[in-house]
ZAPA-665185 format. One record per residue (C-alpha): residue in one letter; residue number from 1; z, x, y. Coordinates in steps of 0.5 Angstrom, whole numbers, plus 2048, in hexadecimal, padded with zeros to 3 digits. Each point is the difference from the previous one (the first is absolute). Layout:
! ZAPA-665185
REC  r    k    z    x    y
REC  A  NUM    Z    X    Y
...
***
This chain:
! ZAPA-665185
REC  r    k    z    x    y
REC  M    1  79F  851  7B2
REC  A    2  803  7F9  804
REC  Q    3  7FC  7FC  805
REC  T    4  800  802  807
REC  E    5  801  7FB  805
REC  E    6  7F9  803  803
REC  S    7  7FE  7FD  7FA
REC  Q    8  803  7F9  7FF
REC  S    9  7FB  7FC  803
REC  E   10  801  7FC  806
REC  D   11  800  7F9  7FD
REC  A   12  805  803  7F9
REC  P   13  807  7FD  801
REC  T   14  807  804  802
REC  T   15  805  7FC  800
REC  V   16  802  7F9  7FC
REC  E   17  7FF  7FB  805
REC  Q   18  7F8  803  800
REC  V   19  800  800  7F8
REC  I   20  804  7F8  800
REC  R   21  7FA  7FE  806
REC  K   22  7FA  804  7FD
REC  S   23  802  7FD  7F9
REC  G   24  801  7FA  803
REC  I   25  807  7FF  7FC
REC  D   26  804  7FA  7FF
REC  E   27  803  7FD  7FA
REC  R   28  800  802  7FA
REC  S   29  803  7FF  7F9
REC  G   30  804  804  7FC
REC  S   31  805  805  805
REC  P   32  7FC  800  807
REC  E   33  804  808  802
REC  W   34  7FD  802  7FA
REC  Y   35  7F9  7FD  803
REC  L   36  801  803  807
REC  A   37  802  806  7FD
REC  M   38  7FA  801  7FB
REC  Q   39  7FB  7FD  805
REC  T   40  803  805  805
REC  R   41  800  807  7FB
REC  L   42  7F8  7FE  7FE
REC  Y   43  7FD  800  807
REC  L   44  804  805  804
REC  P   45  7FD  808  7FE
REC  Q   46  802  803  7FA
REC  E   47  805  805  802
REC  G   48  7FF  807  7FC
REC  F   49  7F9  7FD  7FE
REC  E   50  7F9  802  803
REC  S   51  7FD  7FB  803
REC  D   52  7FB  7FB  7FC
REC  T   53  7FF  7F9  801
REC  R   54  7FC  7FE  7FB
REC  R   55  806  802  7FB
REC  A   56  806  7FD  805
REC  E   57  7FB  7F9  800
REC  R   58  7FF  7FF  7F9
REC  I   59  808  802  7FE
REC  A   60  801  7FB  806
REC  L   61  7FB  7FA  7FC
REC  W   62  804  802  7F9
REC  Y   63  806  7FE  803
REC  E   64  7FE  7FA  804
REC  E   65  7FC  7FD  7FA
REC  R   66  807  801  7FB
REC  D   67  804  7FD  805
REC  F   68  803  807  803
REC  E   69  803  800  7F8
REC  P   70  803  808  800
REC  L   71  7FE  805  7FB
REC  W   72  805  805  800
REC  I   73  807  7FB  802
REC  R   74  804  7FB  7FC
REC  N   75  807  7FF  802
REC  G   76  7FF  801  806
REC  K   77  7FF  808  7FE
REC  A   78  7FB  805  7FD
REC  T   79  7FE  800  7F9
REC  N   80  801  804  7FB
REC  A   81  7F8  801  7FF
REC  A   82  801  801  808
REC  K   83  804  806  800
REC  E   84  7FC  803  7FA
REC  V   85  7FA  7FF  804
REC  V   86  803  803  806
REC  F   87  801  806  7FC
REC  A   88  7FA  802  7FD
REC  L   89  7FE  7FF  807
REC  L   90  805  807  802
REC  N   91  7FD  802  7F9
REC  A   92  7F9  7FF  802
REC  H   93  800  808  800
REC  E   94  7FE  800  7F8
REC  D   95  7FA  7FC  802
REC  G   96  7FE  806  805
REC  L   97  801  7FA  806
REC  I   98  804  801  806
REC  P   99  806  7FC  7FF
REC  S  100  801  7FF  809
REC  N  101  7F8  7FD  800
REC  Y  102  805  7F9  7FC
REC  A  103  806  801  805
REC  A  104  804  801  7FA
REC  D  105  805  804  804
REC  R  106  800  7FA  805
REC  I  107  801  7FB  7FA
REC  F  108  805  803  7FC
REC  P  109  805  7FE  805
REC  K  110  7FE  7F9  800
REC  L  111  803  7FF  7F9
REC  Q  112  807  7FE  803
REC  K  113  7FD  7FB  805
REC  E  114  803  7F9  800
REC  A  115  7FF  7FC  806
REC  E  116  7F9  7FC  801
REC  D  117  7FC  804  803
REC  G  118  803  806  7FD
REC  L  119  7FE  7FE  7F8
REC  A  120  7F9  7FD  804
REC  D  121  7FE  807  803
REC  F  122  802  803  7F9
REC  E  123  7FB  7FB  7FD
REC  V  124  7FB  801  804
REC  S  125  800  807  801
REC  L  126  801  802  7F8
REC  S  127  7FA  7FB  7FE
REC  Y  128  7FC  803  806
REC  A  129  802  807  7FD
REC  V  130  7FE  7FE  7F9
REC  S  131  7F9  7FD  801
REC  L  132  7FE  807  804
REC  Y  133  804  804  7FA
REC  G  134  7FC  7FC  7FB
REC  Q  135  7FA  800  804
REC  H  136  800  808  7FF
REC  L  137  802  801  7F9
REC  R  138  7FA  7FB  7FE
REC  S  139  7FA  803  804
REC  G  140  802  806  804
REC  R  141  803  801  808
REC  V  142  7FA  801  803
REC  S  143  7F9  7FD  7FD
REC  P  144  7FA  806  7FE
REC  N  145  7FB  7FF  803
REC  D  146  803  7FF  806
REC  I  147  802  807  800
REC  N  148  7FB  803  7FD
REC  R  149  7F9  7FE  7FF
REC  E  150  7FF  804  7FA
REC  L  151  805  7FC  7FC
REC  V  152  7FD  7FA  7FE
REC  L  153  807  7FD  7FE
REC  Y  154  802  7F9  801
REC  P  155  806  7FE  7FE
REC  E  156  802  7F9  7FF
REC  E  157  805  7FE  805
REC  I  158  805  7FA  7FF
REC  A  159  803  7FC  806
REC  A  160  805  7FF  802
REC  D  161  802  7F9  7FE
REC  V  162  7FD  801  7FA
REC  L  163  804  806  7FF
REC  L  164  807  7FC  802
REC  Q  165  7FE  7FA  7FB
REC  R  166  7FE  804  7FB
REC  V  167  807  803  7FF
REC  A  168  803  7F9  802
REC  D  169  7FD  7FF  7FA
REC  A  170  802  805  7FB
REC  G  171  807  7FF  7FC
REC  D  172  802  808  804
REC  P  173  7FE  800  806
REC  M  174  801  809  7FF
REC  V  175  7FB  800  7F9
REC  A  176  7FA  7FB  804
REC  L  177  800  805  806
REC  R  178  800  808  7FB
REC  G  179  7FA  7FA  7FE
REC  F  180  7FC  802  805
REC  A  181  800  808  7FF
REC  P  182  7FB  802  7FB
REC  G  183  802  7FF  7F9
REC  T  184  7FD  806  7FE
REC  D  185  804  807  7FC
REC  R  186  7FD  805  804
REC  Y  187  802  7FC  807
REC  D  188  807  800  7FC
REC  R  189  800  807  7FE
REC  M  190  7FD  803  807
REC  K  191  807  7FC  803
REC  K  192  805  803  7FB
REC  H  193  7FC  807  802
REC  L  194  802  7FF  808
REC  M  195  808  7FE  7FE
REC  H  196  800  806  7FD
REC  L  197  7FD  804  805
REC  I  198  805  7FD  805
REC  V  199  805  803  7FB
REC  V  200  7FD  806  800
REC  R  201  800  801  808
REC  A  202  807  7FD  800
REC  T  203  803  806  7FC
REC  G  204  7FC  805  804
REC  G  205  7F8  800  7FE
REC  W  206  7FC  805  7FD
REC  T  207  800  808  7FF
REC  A  208  7FC  803  805
REC  V  209  7FB  805  7FD
REC  P  210  800  807  805
REC  D  211  7F9  801  803
REC  G  212  7FD  807  7FE
REC  S  213  7F9  802  7FC
REC  A  214  7FE  7FD  7FA
REC  L  215  805  800  7FA
REC  K  216  7FC  800  7FA
REC  P  217  802  801  7F8
REC  G  218  804  807  7FE
REC  M  219  802  802  807
REC  T  220  806  801  802
REC  D  221  803  7FC  806
REC  P  222  806  7FE  804
REC  R  223  7FD  7FA  801
REC  V  224  801  7FE  7F8
REC  P  225  807  7FD  800
REC  A  226  7FE  7FB  807
REC  L  227  7F9  7FE  7FC
REC  R  228  804  800  7FA
REC  Q  229  805  7FA  803
REC  R  230  7FB  7FD  802
REC  L  231  7FD  7FE  7FB
REC  I  232  806  7FF  7FC
REC  E  233  801  7FA  806
REC  S  234  7F9  7FD  7FF
REC  K  235  801  801  7F8
REC  D  236  7FB  803  800
REC  L  237  805  806  7FC
REC  D  238  806  7FF  7FB
REC  D  239  806  802  802
REC  G  240  800  807  7FD
REC  A  241  7FA  801  7FE
REC  H  242  7FF  807  805
REC  Q  243  804  805  803
REC  G  244  7FF  806  804
REC  D  245  7FB  802  806
REC  A  246  7FA  801  7FA
REC  Y  247  7FA  7FB  800
REC  G  248  7FE  7FE  7FB
REC  G  249  801  7FB  7F9
REC  A  250  804  7F9  801
REC  L  251  800  801  807
REC  V  252  7F7  801  801
REC  E  253  800  7FA  7FC
REC  A  254  803  7FC  802
REC  L  255  7FD  804  808
REC  K  256  7F9  7FC  7FC
REC  Q  257  805  7F9  7FE
REC  F  258  801  7FF  809
REC  Q  259  7F9  803  802
REC  F  260  7FD  7FB  7FA
REC  R  261  805  7F9  803
REC  M  262  7FC  803  808
REC  G  263  7F9  800  7FF
REC  L  264  800  808  801
REC  E  265  7FD  806  7FB
REC  T  266  804  800  7FB
REC  D  267  801  807  7FF
REC  G  268  806  802  800
REC  V  269  7FF  804  807
REC  V  270  806  7FF  806
REC  G  271  7FA  800  806
REC  P  272  800  7FC  806
REC  A  273  7FE  7FA  7FD
REC  T  274  805  7FF  7FC
REC  L  275  806  804  804
REC  E  276  7FD  7F9  805
REC  Q  277  802  7FB  7FA
REC  L  278  807  804  7FE
REC  N  279  803  7FF  807
REC  T  280  7FD  7FA  802
REC  T  281  807  7FD  802
REC  V  282  804  7F9  7FE
REC  D  283  7FE  7FD  806
REC  Q  284  7F9  801  7FF
REC  R  285  800  7FD  7F8
REC  I  286  804  7FA  803
REC  R  287  7FC  7FF  804
REC  Q  288  7F9  800  7FB
REC  V  289  803  7FC  7FC
REC  E  290  801  7FA  804
REC  L  291  7FA  800  803
REC  N  292  7FC  800  7F9
REC  L  293  805  7FA  7FF
REC  E  294  7FD  7FC  805
REC  R  295  7FA  802  7FE
REC  R  296  802  7FD  7F8
REC  R  297  801  7F9  804
REC  W  298  7F9  800  802
REC  M  299  7FE  800  7FA
REC  Q  300  800  7FA  7FC
REC  A  301  804  801  7F9
REC  D  302  7FB  7FD  7FB
REC  F  303  7FA  806  7FF
REC  G  304  7FD  7FC  7FB
REC  D  305  7FF  802  7F9
REC  P  306  7FD  804  7FF
REC  Y  307  7FF  804  806
REC  V  308  7FD  807  804
REC  F  309  805  803  805
REC  V  310  7FD  806  804
REC  N  311  806  804  805
REC  L  312  7FC  803  804
REC  A  313  805  804  803
REC  D  314  801  802  7F9
REC  Q  315  7F9  801  7FE
REC  V  316  802  7FD  7F9
REC  V  317  7FD  7F9  7FD
REC  K  318  804  7FC  7FB
REC  Y  319  7FD  7FB  7FB
REC  V  320  805  7FC  7FE
REC  E  321  802  7FB  7FB
REC  N  322  806  7FB  7FE
REC  E  323  802  805  805
REC  K  324  7FF  806  7FC
REC  T  325  7FC  806  803
REC  I  326  7FA  801  7FB
REC  H  327  7FC  805  804
REC  A  328  801  804  805
REC  A  329  7FC  804  804
REC  V  330  800  805  807
REC  T  331  7FB  7FE  805
REC  Q  332  7FD  802  807
REC  V  333  801  7FC  805
REC  G  334  7FD  800  806
REC  K  335  801  805  807
REC  P  336  805  7FF  805
REC  Y  337  7FB  7FF  805
REC  H  338  7FC  7FC  7F9
REC  R  339  806  7FC  7FF
REC  T  340  800  7FA  7FA
REC  P  341  802  7FB  803
REC  V  342  807  7FB  7FB
REC  F  343  7FD  7FA  7FD
REC  S  344  800  7FC  7FA
REC  D  345  7FA  7FD  7FC
REC  E  346  7FC  7FF  7FA
REC  M  347  7FC  805  7FC
REC  E  348  7FB  7FB  7FD
REC  Y  349  7FB  805  7FC
REC  L  350  7FF  807  7FF
REC  E  351  7F9  803  801
REC  F  352  7FE  806  7FC
REC  N  353  7FA  805  802
REC  P  354  801  7FE  807
REC  Y  355  7FB  800  806
REC  W  356  804  803  806
REC  N  357  7FD  7FD  806
REC  V  358  802  805  805
REC  P  359  805  7FD  805
REC  Y  360  7FD  7FF  808
REC  S  361  805  803  804
REC  I  362  7FF  807  7FA
REC  A  363  7F8  800  800
REC  T  364  800  800  808
REC  K  365  805  805  801
REC  E  366  800  804  7FA
REC  Y  367  7F9  801  7FD
REC  L  368  7FB  7FE  807
REC  P  369  802  807  802
REC  K  370  7FE  802  7FA
REC  L  371  7FA  7FC  800
REC  K  372  7FD  802  807
REC  A  373  801  808  7FD
REC  N  374  7FC  7FE  7F9
REC  P  375  7FE  7FA  7FE
REC  Y  376  801  802  7F9
REC  A  377  807  803  801
REC  L  378  803  7F9  7FB
REC  A  379  7FB  801  7FB
REC  S  380  804  805  7FC
REC  Q  381  806  7FB  800
REC  N  382  7FB  7FA  7FD
REC  I  383  800  7FC  807
REC  H  384  7FB  7FD  802
REC  V  385  7FD  7FC  807
REC  L  386  7FF  7F9  800
REC  A  387  7FC  7FC  805
REC  N  388  800  7F8  7FF
REC  G  389  802  800  7F8
REC  K  390  7FA  806  7FE
REC  R  391  802  808  7FF
REC  I  392  7FC  804  805
REC  D  393  7FE  807  802
REC  P  394  806  803  803
REC  G  395  7FA  805  802
REC  G  396  7FB  7FB  805
REC  V  397  806  7FE  804
REC  S  398  802  802  807
REC  W  399  807  801  800
REC  G  400  802  803  807
REC  S  401  7FE  7F9  802
REC  Y  402  806  7FD  7FD
REC  S  403  807  800  802
REC  R  404  806  7FD  7FE
REC  D  405  7FF  7F9  803
REC  S  406  7F8  800  7FE
REC  F  407  800  801  7F8
REC  P  408  7FC  7FC  7FD
REC  F  409  800  802  7F8
REC  R  410  805  800  7FB
REC  L  411  802  806  7FC
REC  R  412  801  7FF  7F8
REC  Q  413  802  805  7FB
REC  E  414  7FD  7FF  7F9
REC  P  415  805  800  7FA
REC  G  416  801  806  7FD
REC  P  417  805  806  800
REC  K  418  801  801  807
REC  N  419  800  7F8  801
REC  A  420  806  800  806
REC  L  421  802  7FB  7FB
REC  G  422  800  803  7FB
REC  R  423  7FF  7FC  7FA
REC  V  424  803  7FA  801
REC  K  425  804  7FC  806
REC  F  426  805  7FA  7FF
REC  M  427  7FE  7FB  805
REC  F  428  806  7FA  804
REC  P  429  7FB  7FF  805
REC  N  430  804  800  807
REC  Q  431  7FE  800  808
REC  F  432  800  808  7FF
REC  N  433  7FC  801  7FA
REC  I  434  806  803  7FD
REC  Y  435  7FF  802  7F9
REC  I  436  803  805  7FA
REC  H  437  7FA  804  7FF
REC  D  438  7FF  807  7FB
REC  T  439  7FD  807  805
REC  P  440  7FD  805  7FD
REC  S  441  806  805  805
REC  K  442  804  801  7F9
REC  S  443  804  807  803
REC  N  444  803  7FB  806
REC  F  445  804  7FC  7FA
REC  D  446  804  807  7FF
REC  R  447  803  7FF  807
REC  A  448  807  7FD  802
REC  S  449  7FD  7FE  806
REC  R  450  7FA  7FB  7FF
REC  Y  451  7FE  7FD  806
REC  F  452  7F9  802  800
REC  S  453  7FB  7F9  800
REC  H  454  7FD  7FD  806
REC  G  455  805  7FA  7FD
REC  C  456  7FE  7FD  7F9
REC  I  457  804  803  7FA
REC  R  458  7FF  805  7FC
REC  V  459  802  800  7F9
REC  E  460  802  805  7FB
REC  N  461  7FE  7FF  7F8
REC  P  462  7FC  7F9  803
REC  L  463  7FC  7FF  7F8
REC  R  464  808  7FF  7FE
REC  L  465  801  7FC  806
REC  A  466  7F9  7FC  7FE
REC  E  467  802  7FF  7F8
REC  V  468  808  7FD  802
REC  V  469  7FD  7FC  805
REC  L  470  7FA  7FC  7FB
REC  Q  471  804  801  7FA
REC  A  472  803  7F9  801
REC  Q  473  7F8  7FE  800
REC  G  474  7FF  804  7F9
REC  M  475  7FC  805  803
REC  S  476  802  806  7FC
REC  R  477  7FF  808  804
REC  T  478  7FA  802  7FA
REC  D  479  7FD  7FA  804
REC  I  480  801  802  807
REC  D  481  7FD  807  7FF
REC  N  482  7FA  7FC  7FC
REC  I  483  7FF  7FE  807
REC  I  484  802  806  804
REC  N  485  7FB  803  7FC
REC  S  486  7FA  7FD  801
REC  G  487  800  801  807
REC  K  488  7FF  7F9  802
REC  R  489  804  7FD  807
REC  R  490  804  7FA  7FB
REC  V  491  804  7FB  803
REC  V  492  806  7FC  7FC
REC  R  493  803  7FB  802
REC  L  494  807  7FF  7FF
REC  E  495  802  7FA  7FB
REC  T  496  806  7FF  805
REC  P  497  801  803  807
REC  L  498  805  805  800
REC  P  499  805  801  806
REC  V  500  7FF  807  804
REC  H  501  807  801  804
REC  V  502  7FE  806  805
REC  V  503  808  802  803
REC  Y  504  803  806  805
REC  L  505  806  802  7FD
REC  T  506  804  807  802
REC  A  507  805  7FE  7FC
REC  W  508  802  7FD  7F8
REC  V  509  805  800  7FB
REC  N  510  7FD  800  7F9
REC  K  511  803  7FC  7FA
REC  D  512  803  806  7FD
REC  G  513  804  802  808
REC  S  514  7FC  804  802
REC  V  515  7FF  801  807
REC  H  516  7FA  802  804
REC  Y  517  7FD  800  807
REC  R  518  7FA  803  802
REC  R  519  7FD  803  807
REC  D  520  7FE  7FA  806
REC  V  521  7F9  803  800
REC  Y  522  7FD  7F9  804
REC  G  523  805  800  805
REC  R  524  803  7F9  7FD
REC  D  525  807  802  7FF
REC  E  526  800  801  807
REC  I  527  7FD  7FA  804
REC  L  528  805  7FC  7FB
REC  Q  529  804  804  803
REC  A  530  7FF  7FE  806
REC  A  531  7FF  7F9  7FF
REC  L  532  807  800  7FD
REC  G  533  803  803  805
REC  V  534  805  806  801
REC  E  535  806  7FC  7FC
REC  T  536  800  802  7F8
REC  V  537  806  800  7FC
REC  S  538  7FE  806  801
REC  R  539  804  800  807
***
């Protein structure tokens, strides 16, 4: 948004004469006209941009320190590099960014300016736009923790003057500018998919599949041709692989592939959830990809090697080494009202046959009512009551006299098959007390939607994950099984801390080119969309 007249400071200079008086310009070496034009342009509001006093001050100081030497002007006209940068701003939508945020449409006509004041106007406007564009490429348009406290991410920003100096020092300004974007294949694949979606929109979008009762394999239905065309358009079905109105064969397999990419039950049935994904518009997908490109800009480019990667929206954990997924397993994560936060940390140790120290909130909200009804209600779960670190007889406690606000006890579950943490937990100590662990609730892993925990990350086949994590320090699966079979608690510290990244991505592109989308169960897409504003590439 351009700076409004009301938002300007009463002391801000608004005319050339005021600029001269405020800055004390007298005689300078070089072209007096250029100095005057640059001073005027630097200290007047930046047309087409939101007011940003700090950015303007840093840019002005940067030019003063270089004696107003231009970055984008040579021999009285815009350089070829300047032209390339302007066109990059006009095509900012390729990164899911908005060209108007960088006044690209205002700067483009200024390429032909020749007079000193016009050249200075172009010079300052382009530097201002580049400093903003480069920062957005490097750390995103918004600060994640400012818009959502559940996102404990603090992308490293870069000051406008530092950014401009890097561009000035580079042999090719465009290379320097593109270098601020995430230099990862993950990001580039998403950019490529965004451009594909824009082309799809330009050619009319996807075929809609009419509503109706569930379409199951073996049925004949007039909606089958529309379904077939829709799956051809998404490249889940080869053109010509299926004919007629009978729903079967290659078409069913293609739908299962589509369901897998959407994170749905792969049952081959076109029910309400599958139909909703089939009929999600290309504009909606463009918006979803834009949001996830923003999330990618928040992330550090180097995750470490090896590292553990948990995507909460996908409910999957991966162990990655040399950029290859060595092990992947489905997880159960926080319920929508116990949302697992986004953060990065380092795994320090594994605990086998762990105790479960029941969190205070669970002890008072879920277990205290049971103890009031029956003091021995938790005995079958092998949960003991501790006071001052010692076990006490729950039958001797007047439970009715305690509430959520006056609960002096600690509840602890002993190691064993019923333990809520299962046989192992993977510890990366953090402010949220979130960790990865086993669980006795195995059946929930078979479901497509696995939002069941109080915030921690339950993992399927945890002993295999433990084996992968510990193999670097010489521990085998046999060693792990022997520890488990002993029934005794044991802590195994990692010789080298292992980076753990807990993220929330609702869209991504795999190395094989397959595109995956997930429902926004936590509502974080909605929050991010509101923070970015309604204007997107999709409009």
